[in-house]
Steps between C-alpha positions, in 0.01 A plus 500: 500500500672270747336168586619524859401202715708546814385604849365852544779724636396719790549873475732479800716243318509720194589810695787319667625393159476855372670637811198705602302515824127544433374848570845649551706700258792303363834645405529554124729260323641777283763754605387860561740637239331275240160648581563823315366526146635828366223738393216261592222592500491774238121484454201363694513132596178307439392214726242281329243331725318217318186543710232763555554808720439479877584128523782361717765508225405853400525612863845343530619664177379844604654480847829391343481751216439800724823447691704346219460807281646714776784252559585492129472875459235468229135428437340156532152447359268199531336366185214251550461245221253240632357196327534122462594446866800730461633344181438808285708734713771242568532425128514871420802554726665177386518647148574861600832667430757389757619846597379526860206728422226235481486276807256256656348462845305176506347258746541124535300473177843522335601158635151345497373591151742277304321201656147641477512590132593282205694796361629820661672791322819473705757257630532554878863386495632675188298812420575709810784625714401469868543817706364399841208347678302780664267342753268217586154463649359174636165357405243445773250218551186645657153375591180644637480467881152353443659194337626378837846411368790639699808328360644336189463161672128566550469616140654179370282291730183673378603471135567128538173440686293701252701514175230678299415767754785751500597754237748784496523838331817624331596819311502302176624188328879480481567756773735401780208488749322253269814290469557522877154356552569220253823424689294496821273237344800294392669491842169440679377237254164675488255631240382861531321665208661808344281808440711758310425872511639799314715621787568478872230748602207310340641172634497636854154650454369160386632346819352775716165455326503124559528410131814299576620331818863607475739710295869512418630847413813708537536634853407868437149420377402288799700667779247767612218245517710264709597782732133601539393142575278472194723223362707229666857447376606136508852534362744702292706366211808714565837394638415644842220667694378845406582777747137616535366144541724344765246227584451373144735209419668428170446176312869426562446526876206262469732233367486556123866585460495576126179705508623850424288669234543876501427766245835659417582815303800517268692778325642404158657652190504365144779255424826658386440818699853631575641350820589843639137615470370181662751545783394863547131408508566217748712713731257793497194273544654324799597838644140620463350181646715530813345836590277474810226709337489269196506188718208640703302594191545157346406327825185712517415354159569144614854462366820393666812639335724240336811630324686215338704685238550375142648158573261429785203572274652294219524198731149563634349497150697187414353332809142629485414426134540121539348507850175656377507274196500202735218640716286582196555154354412329829185712526393375157483851350542484125677782308268718294 
């Protein structure tokens, strides 16, 4: 685990380094003639999701799998192996046979968990071959309209004036919404009490019921309540504004230039998977993710497509693991 102490790189800086524009499909760095693995696949390809069915990562895997199977000319099945904040499923694929038939679709837990746990069953830099990033969704900072807070500046002012008053709901300890809220506290120099729940839905319900004063969740969970006026969105943690919320600023726009904390989804294969198979999977995945119907379906589920290819994802992981390590350390969260 790196003891990284430098400044937090912004996602925009990273994407420039990787040669990718956020939200747009990037050209693969491999040649088309290299993306042909003779005879692959000869049997069903299994995508392991290290979380329960119907969650954001499962939705991403199933949308990808439906079209990827057709693109590969074979069957793609999704295998849910939840537990230990994703570590069980990630570890399972890390030690699976590297033949291209057991793959992983995983969230940002992949780059966060090495700093949240004293020991994880995988090395994020050595145990996987990156295929491509699939998509990202921003987190959203929301409050009840009854609170009378209409901006991040007003939130910080209230928290400083009454440091023991405010609390916030999150989908659970160690999730990117939780860590986004802790980063919010760091940049604002404020204290807001964390109230963890077992998922985004109960966190939002707690806010609606008045149990908490605010919540930080991934965009899909809060979006309908913001659109209905039941909740007030103060800011998004993405690199840019969300298409369906043109009036909600990002933390970057508010002057916090390094405050990009999205939930990303990655596609990976076990280390030592043949290069030709990885190239085929990357090319076909990017092809699928460029389809307007897939883009629309993912956007309906709160995702923006992000196709970085193998080297782009490799650089992203290399950047994000130490970045989250730094945030977690600054937040005073101890590994368990």
